[in-house]
C-alpha positions in Angstrom: 114.3 -0.5 -239.2 117.2 0.5 -237.1 118.3 -1.8 -234.4 119.2 -0.3 -231.1 122.3 -1.6 -229.5 121.4 -3.1 -226.2 123.0 -1.5 -223.1 123.5 2.0 -224.5 121.3 5.0 -223.7 121.3 8.5 -225.2 123.0 11.2 -222.9 122.7 14.9 -223.1 125.5 16.9 -224.6 128.0 17.9 -222.0 130.7 20.5 -222.7 134.2 19.1 -222.9 136.1 19.1 -219.7 133.0 19.1 -217.6 130.6 16.5 -216.3 126.9 16.9 -215.7 127.5 16.6 -212.0 129.7 19.6 -212.0 127.2 21.9 -213.8 124.7 22.3 -211.0 127.1 23.1 -208.1 128.8 25.8 -210.1 125.4 27.5 -210.7 124.6 27.3 -207.0 128.0 28.8 -206.1 127.5 31.7 -208.5 124.1 32.5 -207.0 125.6 32.5 -203.5 128.4 34.9 -204.6 125.9 37.3 -206.2 123.8 37.3 -203.0 126.8 37.8 -200.7 128.3 40.5 -202.9 125.9 43.4 -201.9 126.4 42.5 -198.2 130.1 42.8 -198.5 129.9 46.2 -200.2 128.1 47.9 -197.1 130.4 50.4 -195.3 130.2 49.9 -191.5 131.1 53.5 -190.9 127.7 54.6 -192.4 125.8 53.2 -189.5 128.2 54.7 -187.0 127.9 58.1 -188.6 124.1 58.0 -188.4 124.3 57.0 -184.7 126.8 59.8 -184.0 124.5 62.4 -185.7 121.6 61.2 -183.5 123.8 61.5 -180.4 124.8 65.0 -181.4 121.2 66.1 -182.0 120.1 64.7 -178.6 123.1 66.5 -176.9 122.2 69.8 -178.6 118.6 69.5 -177.4 119.6 68.7 -173.8 122.1 71.6 -173.8 119.4 74.0 -175.0 117.0 72.7 -172.3 119.7 73.2 -169.7 120.5 76.8 -170.9 116.8 77.6 -170.8 116.4 76.3 -167.3 119.5 78.2 -166.2 118.1 81.5 -167.7 114.7 80.9 -166.0 116.4 80.3 -162.7 118.5 83.5 -162.9 115.3 85.5 -163.8 113.6 83.9 -160.8 116.5 84.9 -158.5 116.5 88.5 -159.7 112.7 88.7 -159.3 112.8 87.4 -155.8 115.6 89.8 -154.8 113.8 92.7 -156.3 110.6 91.8 -154.5 112.5 91.3 -151.2 114.0 94.8 -151.5 110.6 96.3 -152.4 108.9 94.6 -149.4 111.7 95.8 -147.1 111.3 99.4 -148.3 107.6 99.4 -147.9 107.9 98.0 -144.4 110.5 100.6 -143.4 108.4 103.4 -145.0 105.3 102.3 -143.1 107.2 102.2 -139.8 108.7 105.6 -140.3 105.4 107.1 -141.3 104.0 106.3 -137.9 107.0 108.1 -136.3 106.6 111.3 -138.3 104.2 112.9 -135.7 106.8 112.2 -133.0 109.5 113.8 -135.1 107.2 116.9 -135.6 106.8 117.2 -131.8 110.6 117.0 -131.4 111.1 119.7 -134.0 108.5 122.0 -132.3 110.1 121.4 -128.9 113.5 122.4 -130.4 112.1 125.6 -131.9 110.7 126.6 -128.5 113.8 125.8 -126.6 112.1 122.9 -124.7 114.4 120.2 -125.9 116.5 119.8 -122.8 117.7 117.2 -120.3 116.8 113.5 -120.8 114.2 114.4 -123.4 116.9 115.9 -125.6 119.0 112.7 -125.4 116.0 110.5 -126.3 115.0 112.8 -129.2 118.5 112.8 -130.6 118.8 109.0 -130.3 115.5 108.7 -132.2 116.6 111.1 -135.0 119.9 109.2 -135.3 118.0 105.8 -135.6 115.6 107.0 -138.3 118.5 108.5 -140.2 120.2 105.1 -140.2 117.1 103.7 -141.7 117.4 106.1 -144.6 114.9 108.8 -143.5 115.8 112.2 -144.9 114.2 115.6 -144.1 113.7 118.2 -146.8 112.1 121.6 -147.3 113.8 125.0 -146.8 112.6 128.6 -146.9 113.4 130.4 -150.1 113.5 127.4 -152.4 111.3 127.3 -155.5 107.9 125.7 -155.1 107.8 122.1 -156.6 104.3 120.5 -156.5 105.9 117.0 -156.6 107.5 117.5 -153.2 105.7 120.5 -151.7 102.2 120.9 -150.5 101.0 124.5 -150.4 98.9 125.3 -147.3 99.1 129.1 -147.5 99.3 131.5 -150.5 100.3 135.1 -150.8 101.9 137.7 -153.1 105.2 139.3 -152.5 107.0 142.1 -154.5 110.5 140.6 -153.9 110.0 137.2 -155.5 110.3 136.4 -159.2 108.6 133.0 -159.1 106.4 130.9 -156.8 108.6 130.5 -153.7 108.4 128.7 -150.4 108.5 131.5 -147.9 107.7 129.4 -144.8 108.0 125.7 -143.9 105.0 124.7 -141.8 106.0 121.0 -141.7 109.2 119.5 -143.1 108.9 116.8 -145.8 110.5 113.3 -145.5 111.8 110.8 -148.0 113.5 107.5 -148.2 115.8 107.4 -151.2 113.6 108.4 -154.1 110.3 107.6 -152.3 108.6 110.6 -150.7 106.9 109.6 -147.5 105.4 113.1 -146.8 105.6 116.3 -148.9 106.8 119.4 -147.2 103.9 121.6 -146.2 104.7 125.1 -147.0 103.4 128.7 -147.4 104.1 130.1 -150.8 104.3 133.5 -152.3 103.9 134.6 -155.9 105.0 137.9 -157.6 102.5 140.7 -157.5 100.2 140.7 -160.6 101.5 143.2 -163.1 104.5 144.2 -160.9 107.9 144.4 -162.5 110.3 141.9 -161.0 113.1 143.4 -158.8 115.8 141.9 -161.1 114.2 143.6 -164.1 114.0 146.9 -162.2 117.7 146.7 -161.3 118.6 145.9 -164.9 116.5 148.8 -166.2 118.1 151.2 -163.7 121.6 150.1 -164.8 120.7 150.7 -168.4 119.4 154.2 -167.7 122.5 155.1 -165.7 124.7 153.9 -168.4 122.7 155.7 -171.0 122.9 159.0 -169.0 126.7 159.0 -169.0 127.1 158.5 -172.8 128.0 161.6 -174.8 125.7 162.5 -177.7 
């Protein structure tokens, strides 16, 4: 049997230059360094860049919303202005339509030589006022018949016309700008059926005279 020396115990092998107490702290320090290493590698500008992108996106959305609202407002203003002009034109046209019979009476009085004295001054003032409001009279004898602005009340044939022509103005027409308030009421004449137009007759006569002077 082997006798154990009292007072001595077996100790684990320890590398030279190190003590057992130093082994555990070093292991703990290395673990802390490994855990802290990834945190130290993070770039702080990455988070700032992400925030900046978010701000830019939000700014772009707000700018687009503002531009859309501005365009809608401009369209609204144009629509209101257009409606206002239209309503004004309709109101003026309705007012002047009620005055057309009075203007017809003034015209007939002028044709018969009855537009004299104070009545003449009043009539001229009325005509000046309606002209300022944009009322224009149209319709003349001898102009070609246009169904868009003329209303034919009488019809006849005439040998001296080459197309449907207004030969008499029974009532003048009135317009405001491009809006026709009342068409001109006229008497029209058409060429005689089968008749040779006067212009064609003159041209034929000239040809015959020219042909008669030529030597054969």
